[in-house]
N, C-alpha and C positions, 0 to 999 in steps of 0.2 A: 504493499500500499503505500503511496507517496507521502512524504512528510515536508513539512515546512523547513528550510534549512537556515532560517536567519530573516533578517530584515535584507530588503534590496535597497531602496532608497527611502528619503522622506523629501516631500515638497511642500514649499511655503512661499507666502505671498511676500513680495517686497515693492515698496513703492518708488526706489531709486535705483537702478542698475548699478550706476556709477559707484554709489556709497557701498552697496551690497558687494560689488566687485572686490573693492577697495578692502574691506573688512575681512571677506573669507579667504581671499590670496594674500594680503600684505599682513594682516594682524593674526589671523589662524594659521596660515601657512598652508595652507589646503592647494591643492592644483585645479584650476578651471579646466576641465577635461572636455567641455562642450559648452559650445556657442552656438544656441540654435533658437528656434521659437517655438510658441505653443502650437501645438499641430492643430488643435482645435481654433485656434484665433491667431494667427500668424502674424497679427500688428504688435505682439507683445513677445520680450525675451524669454527665453526658457532656458536657465543657466544651471550647470551642473559643476558641482566641485568633489573633489576626493583625492585619492591616492594616484598613483603613476597612471592609471589606465580607468580610474572610475569604476574600480571594481565593484560587484554587488556586496553590501553592506558597507560600503565607504561614501556613498553618494549623497549629498545633500543638494536639492535643487531648488530654484525659487523662479517663479513667475512675475515678470515685472507688470505692475498696473500704476498707472501714473496717478489715477484720481483716488487712490485708497485713501479711507480715513483712517484713524487709529483703532487699534482691537479694543473691542470692550469685552474683557474678560468674563468668563463665566463656567459653566458646566457642559457636558457634552462635546468636549473637544479634547485634541491631541494638546497638551499642555506643557511638556518640556522634553528636550531632545537629550539624550546622553552621546557624550565622545569620550572614547577611550584614549588614556594618555598611560606611558608606561610604569610610572612609579610615584611613591609620594613625592619624591625629589621634582618629579615632573610637576605636582601641584604647585608647590612652591616656586619652580621658575614660572610658571603660568599665571601666579597671583603678582608676581614682581613686573611681568610683561602686561598685565591689564593696569598696573597701577601707572606704568610709562605710557600707555596708548590711551589712557582716560578711559577705559572699559568699565561698567558698571559690573560690581561682581561683591561678593560677598567673602565669608572667611571661610578656610579649609573646614569642612564640616564632615557629615554623613548622609549618604542620600543610598535608599534600598540597601543598606547594609554596608556600605563600602566608603573609603574615604573619597571625598569630593569637593569640588569647588563649582559653585553657583555665579553663573554670569547671565548677560543680555547682550543681544547684538545692538546696533543703534536706532534699531527700531523695535526694540522691546521683545524680541523673540527670546524665549528662555529656554537656557540651554545648562548644562552641567557636564564638567569634565570629570571622569570618574578613574580611578587609580585601577589599572588592569593589573597591577602587582607583578609584574614580570611574566604573566602568563601568555601561554601561545596564543597566536591569531590565526585567521583561516590563511591557508596555503597560497590562495589567489591574491591575498592583499600585497600589494608592493609598495614599498615607500617612493616618494618623490624627491630626488635630490636637490630640486629646484627650490625647496623650501628655504623660507628666511628664518625659521625657526631651528634651534640647535637639534641636532641629528637625535639625541639619546632623549629627546623631549616630544617630539612631534606627535602630532594626531594620528591614532592608528584607523580608526573607524569608528561606527556607531556601536553604541552600546545602549542601556535602557532607554525605551522611548514610553512616556507618561501619558496615560488617559484618564481623564478626569469626566466622570459619568455621573447621570442622577440614579441609575441602577445598575449596580455594580455586578448583580447575579445574572442580569441579561447579557453582558459584555462577556462574563465568564462563561456561559454557556458557549457562546460562538467562539471563544478561544479555545476552551477545553473540549467542549463535546463534539463540535464539528471541525475544527482545525487542528486538533489534536495536540493544543499546547499540555504542557506540565504544569500544574498550580504547585510553586516552589513554596510559597509562604502565603497564609491566609490571616488577616485581623480583621477586626470588627469594622475597618473602613478603608482596608488596602487589600490588595492582593498581587502577588507577582507572578507572571507566566512566562514559562520558557519555551521555545519551539525545540531548542537542543537541551535536554537536562542538563543543569549545573553550568550552562553557558549564558554569558550575558550578551552576545552577539545577537539573539533573537528575543531579548528580553523585553516584555510589557508591563509597567507597572499600573495599577489600575486603581484609581482612587475613587471614592463616592463623595459626593458633594452636591447638595441640593441647591437649588436658586435657578435664575433664567440661564438660557442657552448663552453660549459665548456668540458674540457678533464679530465675525472676521473682518480683519483688516491687515493693515502692514503688519509684519512682524509675527502672523498667526500660520499656524500650520494646515495646509490644505488635506493632505493625506498620509498615510504611512503605506509603502509597498513592502510586501513579504516575498521571499524567493521561492519561484519553485524551477524545477530543473529545465523544461522544455515544455513546448507546446501540448505535446500530449498528457502531462502531468497539470497543465492548466484547464485542459477540457475536462479532465476527471474532476477536479475541483469546481469548476463550473456547474458540473451536473450535481455534486454534494451540496452546494450552495442552495441551487434551486429545489433540491429536495427537501431543503430545511426551511422552505417559504420566504427567502430572500430574493430580491429581482437582480440580476446580475446583467451587466451590458453586453457579455458575451466576449468573445476574443477580439481583441483591438490590435491592430498592427502598428507598434509606434517604430517600427523601421530599428531602433537599437536593442529593443525587446518587445515581446508579445506580452498583452495585458489583460487584465479584466477587473473591473471593479463593482462594487458592492457596498450599502451601507449595513452597518449591524445594527441591533436595536435601538441603540442610544443614538442613532444617527451620524455616527464617525464612520468617515469613508475609509475603506481600505481597498488597494489594489494588490492584484497578485502578479508578478511579473517575472518573465524567464531570464537564467543567468545570460543567455544569448540572443543576438550575436555581439553586441558589446559596442561601444563608442569606436572601436578600430574599424567598424562596418565601411565609413567613408574617410578615413584619416589615418596616418602611421602614427605610433606611439610620439615619436617626437613632434609631430605637428598639432598633437591634441590640443583643442581649446582657444586656437589661434584666429581660424577662418570663422565667419559664420557658415555652419553646415545645415542644410536642408534636406529632409529626407526627398525621395524621387518626385512624389507626387507635389511637392511644392517647388521644386527647382524651375519650373517654368515662369514661375511669379516671382524669382529674385529680384530683379529690378523694384517692382512695386513694392515687395517687403523689405527691402533695405532702405526704400527712400523714406519708410515710415519709422526707423528705429535710430536713435541717437548712437553714434559710435562709441565702442568701449574701448579702452587700452588694450 
């Protein structure tokens, strides 16, 4: 039976692609691995950051929407993104780096049972650096040597992703009983689910909170994508999801991967995405992230699309 092997990517909303590009490349030291557009609305950038090739489990992606208002925080939303760093010394390094760059951050503390450093990007997106404590990372993750961050402290990839929901048990049923996640910890108002038992690379922290739904804006999370092996597994999961009464988009060709989307019972959007073909489908490893790459069905509109975009560095 197919299993979910971890996070694939996570997608957010940004008001300013230029500022976003600066923060994630120059402050967090990630590689911009793909500069493309939203395939459903090519008037906006879709930027991906990650490791050397943007391997599954390292990808942070952003849709630029210049008219966005501020996020009004609430429940039934993805409310924090965990990024793994190698050690406690790395957390100390990042605290100093955040102070130097005027990044909003807290003190080194604990998050989901691990040493951590909470921080926010320039648009209020909530993130947390988590001490991976020297543990092994997936073999397909590869560091990018062009990072401005010291080699021994670079961000490795994605860790815990936090859901805040009105009804914890509804989300638990989706993760545990449908998608096969393991319930690692359960308390009265919080639970932790892992797609790979004992591994943080596919971990979802679910917190229960009453109140109004979050109103998305700049710095909010649009959806979490989780990993499946190939299109065959994607079609298997499509059938499973629909058998449990959820509406699915069916398989969607995103060129760099195949996807499907559905909303779980609290309304959080989940994407399932295949590992391949990856961002080198139309670019060499060395050229990743430089040019504006368009999927073949949009290539004929390149001049029109480029005319509407503000050039990035």
